[in-house]
Wavefront OBJ file of the C-alpha trace (Angstrom):
o trace
v -50.000 133.108 107.322
v -48.750 129.703 106.139
v -46.550 129.399 103.301
v -47.942 128.409 100.021
v -45.740 125.644 99.322
v -46.453 122.596 102.203
v -44.325 119.611 102.586
v -46.807 116.640 101.726
v -49.612 115.667 103.611
v -49.209 112.195 102.535
v -46.954 110.661 105.003
v -43.902 109.056 102.961
v -45.590 105.283 103.661
v -49.261 105.505 101.948
v -50.870 105.777 98.904
v -53.667 108.902 99.944
v -54.236 110.236 102.735
v -58.432 111.045 104.098
v -59.504 113.056 106.762
v -62.712 113.995 108.041
v -62.415 117.891 108.806
v -64.345 119.703 111.770
v -62.686 122.849 112.518
v -64.151 125.950 113.065
v -63.367 127.514 110.009
v -61.503 125.167 106.099
v -58.535 126.794 105.950
v -59.166 130.004 104.485
v -55.252 130.672 102.809
v -54.888 131.261 99.137
v -52.523 128.138 98.854
v -51.348 125.124 96.314
v -49.755 121.531 96.691
v -48.572 118.924 94.463
v -51.095 116.849 95.603
v -54.821 115.972 93.718
v -57.422 117.128 96.334
v -61.115 115.622 96.475
v -63.404 118.019 98.920
v -66.300 117.877 100.112
v -68.329 120.076 102.084
v -70.675 117.919 105.213
v -71.331 121.859 106.832
v -70.418 125.329 106.333
v -70.665 128.117 103.821
v -68.815 130.862 102.037
v -66.872 131.600 98.970
v -64.884 129.730 97.403
v -61.896 130.602 95.055
v -60.184 128.209 92.698
v -57.602 129.470 90.133
v -59.864 132.280 88.493
v -63.340 130.819 89.742
v -65.148 132.530 92.514
v -68.608 131.080 93.415
v -70.049 130.520 97.125
v -69.805 126.979 98.590
v -72.433 125.530 100.474
v -73.099 122.109 102.266
v -72.822 119.539 100.030
v -70.330 120.294 97.798
v -67.801 118.130 95.979
v -65.000 119.898 93.832
v -61.478 118.142 92.569
v -58.753 120.001 92.116
v -55.423 119.293 90.339
v -52.050 119.656 91.122
v -50.603 123.148 91.617
v -53.879 124.592 91.014
v -54.323 128.037 93.308
v -57.651 127.681 96.430
v -59.160 128.224 99.349
v -62.596 128.247 101.020
v -63.490 131.560 102.633
v -65.887 130.831 105.486
v -68.901 133.392 106.039
v -68.624 134.814 109.660
v -65.476 133.939 110.320
v -64.512 135.844 112.993
v -67.534 134.264 115.163
v -66.586 130.471 113.777
v -63.250 130.864 114.810
v -64.521 131.494 118.038
v -65.425 127.649 117.877
v -69.646 129.621 117.431
v -70.081 127.958 114.301
v -68.200 124.670 113.050
v -67.359 123.523 109.735
v -67.080 120.221 108.579
v -65.943 117.900 105.294
v -63.978 115.285 103.963
v -60.836 116.138 102.144
v -59.038 113.016 100.016
v -55.638 113.945 98.406
v -53.301 111.964 96.962
v -50.671 112.094 93.708
v -51.295 111.247 90.164
v -48.991 108.217 90.670
v -49.952 106.802 93.151
v -50.058 103.741 91.016
v -47.351 104.235 89.367
v -46.534 106.050 86.133
v -46.618 103.040 84.251
v -50.600 101.405 84.600
v -51.446 105.844 83.630
v -50.023 105.294 80.195
v -51.953 102.394 79.380
v -55.009 101.782 77.062
v -57.443 100.786 80.083
v -56.483 104.499 82.223
v -57.276 106.955 79.144
v -60.395 108.062 80.712
v -58.142 108.642 83.852
v -55.778 110.871 82.369
v -58.559 112.777 80.923
v -60.031 113.326 84.462
v -56.596 114.223 85.551
v -56.122 116.814 83.230
v -59.571 118.679 83.736
v -59.181 118.825 87.289
v -55.922 121.373 86.311
v -58.770 123.648 86.065
v -60.930 122.422 89.492
v -64.206 120.262 88.726
v -67.695 120.582 90.946
v -70.025 117.405 90.455
v -73.319 118.153 90.616
v -76.818 116.479 90.444
v -77.013 112.341 90.795
v -73.775 112.662 90.387
v -72.846 114.341 93.331
v -75.220 112.475 95.819
v -73.940 109.119 94.501
v -69.922 110.272 94.938
v -70.625 112.150 98.616
v -71.384 108.486 99.678
v -68.784 106.926 98.038
v -66.073 109.655 100.002
v -67.695 108.857 103.652
v -67.500 105.795 102.850
v -63.615 106.203 101.692
v -62.297 108.085 105.023
v -62.682 104.556 107.890
v -60.767 102.503 105.087
v -57.199 101.230 105.556
v -55.016 99.459 104.077
v -55.743 97.875 99.985
v -59.249 98.610 100.636
v -59.170 102.421 100.763
v -57.326 101.918 97.359
v -59.695 100.078 95.798
v -62.565 102.505 97.154
v -60.067 105.562 95.758
v -60.128 103.807 92.277
v -63.614 103.250 92.453
v -64.279 106.786 93.433
v -61.493 107.793 90.622
v -63.729 105.598 88.076
v -66.862 107.119 88.980
v -66.221 110.477 88.082
v -64.093 109.636 84.973
v -67.197 108.447 83.796
v -69.894 111.048 84.617
v -70.967 113.886 82.655
v -72.579 116.212 85.782
v -69.560 118.264 86.508
v -68.665 122.253 85.871
v -65.449 122.709 85.260
v -64.304 126.468 87.299
v -61.532 127.685 86.250
v -60.707 129.072 82.572
v -59.551 127.868 79.576
v -56.069 128.352 79.637
v -55.669 129.723 83.545
v -51.616 129.131 84.840
v -50.598 129.068 88.149
v -48.643 132.324 88.048
v -47.894 132.550 91.811
v -44.846 131.685 93.639
v -44.602 132.025 97.958
v -44.808 135.587 98.239
v -47.570 135.538 95.950
v -49.658 133.909 97.734
v -49.606 136.389 100.710
v -50.156 139.009 98.750
v -53.271 137.820 97.246
v -54.565 136.213 100.424
v -54.624 140.293 101.764
v -56.649 141.259 99.216
v -58.798 138.636 99.042
v -59.910 139.192 102.359
v -59.672 143.123 102.403
v -62.019 142.130 99.964
v -64.013 139.881 101.772
v -64.207 142.512 104.181
v -64.987 145.550 102.727
v -66.812 144.375 99.575
v -70.411 145.805 100.415
v -69.103 149.190 100.278
v -66.700 151.515 97.973
v -63.823 150.219 97.835
v -60.598 153.094 95.722
v -57.901 150.958 93.892
v -55.693 153.326 95.463
v -56.732 151.516 98.940
v -55.506 148.089 97.381
v -52.484 149.603 96.258
v -51.510 151.150 99.522
v -51.935 147.662 101.427
v -49.658 145.836 98.437
v -47.319 149.043 99.084
v -47.623 149.243 95.370
v -48.918 151.990 92.714
v -52.554 151.870 91.421
v -51.311 151.481 87.864
v -48.783 148.253 89.147
v -51.587 146.463 91.641
v -54.118 146.531 88.518
v -51.269 144.856 86.880
v -50.077 142.162 89.121
v -53.914 141.291 90.001
v -54.834 140.631 86.414
v -51.587 138.609 86.048
v -52.113 136.508 88.834
v -56.085 136.592 89.273
v -56.236 136.083 85.195
v -59.321 139.000 85.564
v -59.356 142.551 86.442
v -59.594 144.323 89.960
v -63.135 145.212 88.952
v -64.548 142.225 87.732
v -63.082 140.361 90.507
v -65.354 143.046 92.671
v -68.414 141.786 91.081
v -67.928 138.547 91.453
v -67.716 138.553 95.222
v -70.586 140.855 95.557
v -72.845 138.639 92.518
v -71.563 135.969 94.901
v -72.699 136.968 98.199
v -76.434 138.237 96.271
v -76.648 134.600 95.556
v -76.695 133.679 99.011
v -79.093 136.258 100.034
v -81.251 135.166 97.376
v -81.291 131.620 98.231
v -80.744 131.457 101.656
v -82.319 134.908 102.607
v -84.829 134.939 100.743
v -84.171 138.343 99.812
v -85.992 140.789 96.914
v -83.633 140.923 94.051
v -83.501 145.126 95.349
v -82.571 144.211 98.367
v -79.838 141.593 97.682
v -78.284 144.914 94.907
v -78.040 146.958 97.974
v -76.851 144.665 100.566
v -74.453 143.592 98.334
v -72.461 146.155 97.161
v -74.162 147.736 93.910
v -74.912 151.279 93.721
v -77.324 150.994 91.139
v -80.521 148.230 90.413
v -79.682 148.321 86.606
v -75.733 147.778 87.090
v -76.882 145.238 89.645
v -79.006 143.574 87.152
v -76.442 143.462 84.535
v -73.407 141.876 86.286
v -76.371 139.565 87.772
v -76.254 138.062 84.514
v -73.178 138.302 83.174
v -71.582 136.400 85.954
v -74.420 133.633 86.623
v -76.231 133.609 82.771
v -79.228 134.519 84.554
v -81.434 137.441 85.654
v -81.832 136.870 89.705
v -85.717 136.226 89.464
v -84.454 133.365 87.038
v -81.658 131.844 89.589
v -83.603 132.811 92.733
v -86.891 130.113 91.070
v -83.695 127.947 90.266
v -83.098 126.294 93.422
v -86.898 128.180 95.226
v -89.369 126.295 92.687
l 1 2 3 4 5 6 7 8 9 10 11 12 13 14 15 16 17 18 19 20 21 22 23 24 25 26 27 28 29 30 31 32 33 34 35 36 37 38 39 40 41 42 43 44 45 46 47 48 49 50 51 52 53 54 55 56 57 58 59 60 61 62 63 64 65 66 67 68 69 70 71 72 73 74 75 76 77 78 79 80 81 82 83 84 85 86 87 88 89 90 91 92 93 94 95 96 97 98 99 100 101 102 103 104 105 106 107 108 109 110 111 112 113 114 115 116 117 118 119 120 121 122 123 124 125 126 127 128 129 130 131 132 133 134 135 136 137 138 139 140 141 142 143 144 145 146 147 148 149 150 151 152 153 154 155 156 157 158 159 160 161 162 163 164 165 166 167 168 169 170 171 172 173 174 175 176 177 178 179 180 181 182 183 184 185 186 187 188 189 190 191 192 193 194 195 196 197 198 199 200 201 202 203 204 205 206 207 208 209 210 211 212 213 214 215 216 217 218 219 220 221 222 223 224 225 226 227 228 229 230 231 232 233 234 235 236 237 238 239 240 241 242 243 244 245 246 247 248 249 250 251 252 253 254 255 256 257 258 259 260 261 262 263 264 265 266 267 268 269 270 271 272 273 274 275 276 277 278 279 280 281 282 283 284 285 286 287 288
């Protein structure tokens, strides 16, 4: 298990770091770091956790996470991918908010940049034409060196500071309450749920693997995840159902039972609550 608080991935001699990732899986550990992070998925799918947001991820997704915002990308079919049967590919850019110095960020000219950094503390996902343009800009940035790279990063940040095509991910007022020991415990919970969400899960099972009483576990989880455990499981199940609707083209009834729900009525209710649309409306949106 990697430590939650890691040394900076940016060398002291660099203002930022841009990498093209080609790995069996994206880093699946629940962690956070002081660097701001732009992340683009070029290949792969799975479930993404940012703060208290739980959503499926797929090829083409681009997110911007602020300093010390907990996150992880858990790839589908993780065991097979670790055996190099499937690979995940992406682009990641790390930088500190003061990479140009603190004085510049306090000027009138950078007000939109300050607002962007503030919004990134909840995590941002870019959509529409913004995502398409941003993909090209990030791919151009990766091989650049020297001051040319800094100018390209500024171009990226200026572009996303003006767009309205984005979604904020974590809830308003979300605060990271995790300590290093908590990240390992929360990762254990997430890994267990991702492995078992298609079947019934008793609270006592989670309490046992975290060495807590059921009452203590419920309280602990709500503090650190900003939601109840039952709501968290529902989000995981609905996220899986969304992938089945779009990628596997299953009907609503099949998605319901293959995602761990026991009744179609509860599935439809939870789906509408979480996605703000019915399963059929959701399917029509992505498969016109």
